[in-house]
C-alpha positions, 0 to 999 in steps of 0.5 A: 931382326926383322924390324932392321931387315925392314928398316934396310929394306925401306932406306935402300929404295928410298936411296935407289928412288933418289937416285934414279929418279932425277935421270928422269927429268933430263928426259923433261927439260933436256935433248933427249926428247929429239933425237930416237938413238941419243935415247936409245944410248942414254938407258943403255947407260941409265945403270949408272948415270948416277955416277956419271959425272965423276966418271965420265971427269975421272976418264978425261983425266986418263987420257980417253972418255971412252975408256973402261976407266972411266965406266968404273969410276962410274959404276963404282961412284954409283955404288958408293951414292947407293951404300952412303945414301942408306946409310944415312937413311938408317939414321938420322932425319937430319943427315939423312935429308943432307945425303939425299939432296947431295945424291938426287941432284948429283944423280940429276945432273950428272942424268943432263950431262949425259943428256945434253953431250949424247946430242953433242 
């Protein structure tokens, strides 16, 4: 039982790193450093940044980009990504690698899109 708990903890930590480290690249390659107000807004959304792109898309499909639906989809997508990456990392090296790469690309892309959206 302890071995399973330790494996789950390691997988969850790696999944969290794969989801929340790539959005930090927005400060290096995006326009976020030009505006302190944009940086403050970015940090307010940072918890749901991995799910920003799908959430924003669904929010726009339902009409309003600032609706609660968009924020709920962002949070749900982030949670689903965290669970999926944790599960994939426990299953095997090949599956885990592909899921982590997909999640990291989506998360980094979401951070980049949010950074540019805030600067508009």
